[in-house]
C-alpha positions as CSV (number, residue, x, y, z in Angstrom):
1,M,-242.1,5.7,-14.6
2,R,-239.0,5.1,-16.6
3,V,-236.8,6.5,-13.9
4,L,-238.5,4.3,-11.3
5,K,-237.8,1.2,-13.4
6,S,-234.2,2.2,-13.8
7,I,-233.8,2.7,-10.1
8,S,-235.5,-0.6,-9.4
9,L,-233.2,-2.4,-11.8
10,V,-230.1,-0.8,-10.3
11,F,-231.2,-1.9,-6.8
12,F,-232.0,-5.4,-8.0
13,L,-228.6,-5.8,-9.7
14,C,-226.8,-4.5,-6.6
15,F,-228.7,-6.9,-4.4
16,A,-228.1,-9.8,-6.8
17,V,-224.4,-9.2,-7.1
18,S,-223.9,-8.7,-3.3
19,F,-226.0,-11.9,-2.6
20,S,-224.0,-14.0,-5.1
21,V,-220.7,-12.8,-3.7
22,S,-221.7,-13.5,-0.1
23,C,-222.9,-17.0,-1.0
24,Q,-219.7,-18.0,-2.7
25,E,-217.7,-20.7,-0.9
26,R,-214.6,-19.6,0.8
27,R,-211.5,-21.5,0.0
28,P,-210.7,-23.7,3.0
29,E,-207.6,-22.9,4.9
30,S,-204.7,-25.4,4.4
31,P,-203.8,-27.6,7.4
32,S,-200.4,-25.8,7.7
33,D,-202.1,-22.3,7.7
34,S,-204.7,-23.3,10.2
35,C,-202.1,-25.0,12.5
36,R,-199.9,-21.9,12.3
37,K,-202.8,-19.6,13.2
38,F,-203.9,-21.9,16.1
39,V,-200.4,-22.1,17.6
40,G,-199.8,-18.3,17.1
41,K,-203.1,-17.5,18.8
42,F,-202.3,-19.8,21.7
43,Y,-198.9,-18.3,22.4
44,S,-200.3,-14.7,22.1
45,W,-203.1,-15.6,24.5
46,Y,-200.8,-17.5,26.9
47,L,-198.2,-14.7,27.0
48,A,-200.9,-12.2,27.9
49,A,-202.8,-14.5,30.3
50,D,-199.7,-15.7,32.2
51,S,-198.2,-12.3,32.4
52,K,-201.1,-11.2,34.6
53,G,-199.5,-13.0,37.5
54,D,-202.1,-15.7,38.1
55,Q,-200.8,-17.7,41.1
56,G,-200.0,-21.3,40.6
57,P,-197.3,-23.5,39.0
58,A,-195.7,-22.4,35.7
59,G,-198.1,-23.2,32.9
60,S,-201.1,-23.7,35.1
61,V,-203.1,-20.8,33.6
62,A,-203.4,-22.7,30.4
63,L,-204.9,-25.8,32.1
64,K,-207.1,-23.6,34.3
65,Y,-208.7,-21.6,31.4
66,R,-208.2,-23.7,28.3
67,P,-207.7,-27.4,29.1
68,Y,-209.6,-28.3,25.9
69,L,-206.6,-27.2,23.8
70,F,-204.6,-30.1,25.1
71,S,-204.8,-33.9,24.7
72,R,-206.0,-35.9,27.7
73,A,-202.5,-37.3,28.1
74,I,-200.9,-33.9,28.5
75,V,-203.6,-32.6,30.9
76,E,-203.2,-35.7,33.1
77,A,-199.4,-35.7,33.0
78,V,-199.0,-32.0,33.8
79,R,-201.6,-32.0,36.5
80,G,-199.9,-35.1,38.0
81,D,-196.6,-33.2,37.9
82,Y,-198.2,-30.3,39.8
83,E,-199.6,-32.6,42.4
84,A,-196.3,-34.4,42.9
85,Q,-194.5,-31.1,43.5
86,E,-197.2,-29.9,45.9
87,K,-196.7,-33.2,48.0
88,A,-192.9,-32.9,47.9
89,G,-192.9,-29.4,49.3
90,S,-189.5,-27.6,48.7
91,D,-187.8,-30.7,47.2
92,L,-187.8,-30.3,43.4
93,V,-189.5,-33.4,41.9
94,S,-191.3,-31.7,38.9
95,L,-190.4,-29.8,35.8
96,D,-188.2,-26.9,36.6
97,G,-189.9,-24.5,34.2
98,D,-193.0,-23.9,32.1
99,P,-194.3,-26.9,30.2
100,W,-195.4,-24.8,27.2
101,V,-192.3,-22.5,26.8
102,G,-189.4,-24.2,28.6
103,A,-187.0,-23.5,31.3
104,D,-186.2,-19.9,30.3
105,G,-189.8,-18.8,31.1
106,L,-191.9,-16.4,29.1
107,S,-190.2,-14.4,26.4
108,E,-191.6,-11.0,25.2
109,K,-193.1,-12.7,22.1
110,Y,-193.3,-15.9,20.2
111,I,-193.2,-16.3,16.4
112,V,-194.4,-19.4,14.6
113,E,-192.0,-20.1,11.7
114,K,-191.8,-23.4,9.8
115,V,-195.0,-25.6,10.0
116,T,-195.3,-29.1,8.8
117,A,-198.8,-30.6,8.6
118,T,-199.5,-34.1,7.3
119,N,-202.1,-36.8,7.9
120,G,-203.9,-34.8,10.6
121,R,-200.8,-34.0,12.6
122,C,-198.7,-30.8,12.7
123,L,-195.3,-29.7,14.0
124,A,-194.8,-26.0,14.4
125,E,-191.4,-24.4,15.1
126,V,-191.9,-21.6,17.6
127,H,-189.1,-19.0,18.1
128,A,-188.9,-16.8,21.2
129,V,-188.1,-13.1,21.0
130,W,-185.8,-11.7,23.6
131,E,-185.0,-8.0,23.8
132,G,-186.5,-7.5,20.4
133,K,-184.4,-10.3,18.7
134,E,-185.9,-13.5,17.5
135,D,-183.9,-16.7,18.3
136,E,-182.4,-18.3,15.2
137,A,-183.4,-21.9,16.2
138,P,-186.8,-22.9,17.4
139,D,-187.2,-22.9,21.2
140,I,-190.4,-25.0,21.2
141,I,-191.9,-27.4,18.7
142,P,-195.4,-28.2,19.6
143,E,-197.0,-31.3,18.1
144,L,-200.7,-31.1,17.4
145,S,-203.4,-33.4,16.0
146,I,-206.7,-32.4,14.4
147,S,-210.0,-34.0,15.4
148,N,-213.4,-32.8,14.4
149,G,-211.9,-29.8,12.7
150,R,-210.1,-28.6,15.9
151,W,-206.3,-28.6,16.6
152,R,-205.2,-29.9,20.0
153,F,-201.7,-30.0,21.5
154,V,-200.5,-33.6,21.9
155,N,-196.8,-33.0,22.9
156,F,-194.1,-30.3,23.1
157,Y,-190.5,-30.7,22.0
158,F,-187.6,-28.6,23.3
159,P,-184.7,-28.7,20.9
160,S,-181.1,-28.1,21.9
161,P,-178.1,-27.3,19.7
162,S,-176.9,-30.9,19.9
163,N,-180.3,-32.4,19.3
164,P,-182.7,-30.7,16.9
165,R,-185.7,-32.6,18.2
166,G,-184.5,-32.4,21.8
167,W,-186.6,-33.9,24.6
168,D,-190.3,-34.0,24.8
169,L,-192.7,-33.0,27.5
170,L,-194.6,-36.3,27.9
171,S,-191.5,-38.5,28.1
172,A,-189.9,-36.1,30.6
173,L,-193.0,-36.2,32.8
174,K,-193.1,-40.0,32.6
175,A,-189.4,-40.2,33.6
176,L,-189.9,-37.8,36.5
177,R,-192.8,-39.9,37.8
178,K,-190.9,-43.2,37.4
179,E,-187.4,-42.3,38.5
180,G,-187.8,-39.0,40.4
181,K,-185.2,-37.4,38.1
182,R,-184.6,-33.7,37.7
183,S,-186.2,-32.1,34.8
184,P,-184.4,-32.1,31.4
185,L,-185.5,-28.4,31.3
186,D,-182.4,-27.7,33.5
187,K,-180.1,-28.8,30.6
188,N,-181.6,-26.2,28.2
189,K,-181.6,-23.1,30.4
190,K,-179.8,-20.2,28.8
191,P,-176.7,-19.0,30.7
């Protein structure tokens, strides 16, 4: 009887400890950490998804399978760019490159480095890796906002050596529609 009580007590204690540990609140992730994780997961997914050779304009796989990751303004502007290019045929009237990674196309990997998150907004510096070597300066700086606990891309910046903030996707698409100019992506292509 005494052994049975001891065994029962041990089981009860094990259950009580495991239950109390599992019910403890987890520390919430900081906005910078959650933004970094979101951006890193997007670029890992995008690299794998776009590498499969899905037909369509550069970047279209993201809007086809995950449009909810982008603001309405980005979705409408990029889709408008695709439509304008389709209507123009062989004349280049749209971005000359991928709206999410730039003119150089997909690299072998993307690494999220510096992340700045304040007031529900986030800027994440993303570095491309080419032939096993990470670029020193960021290649892309996505801007995100958080709403209802979910991050969403609201713009993409493409820095250049002479301009650390570079040009941005929404302004470039707006200029292309208004003026029919060539893409600023052409200026940032690597030789």
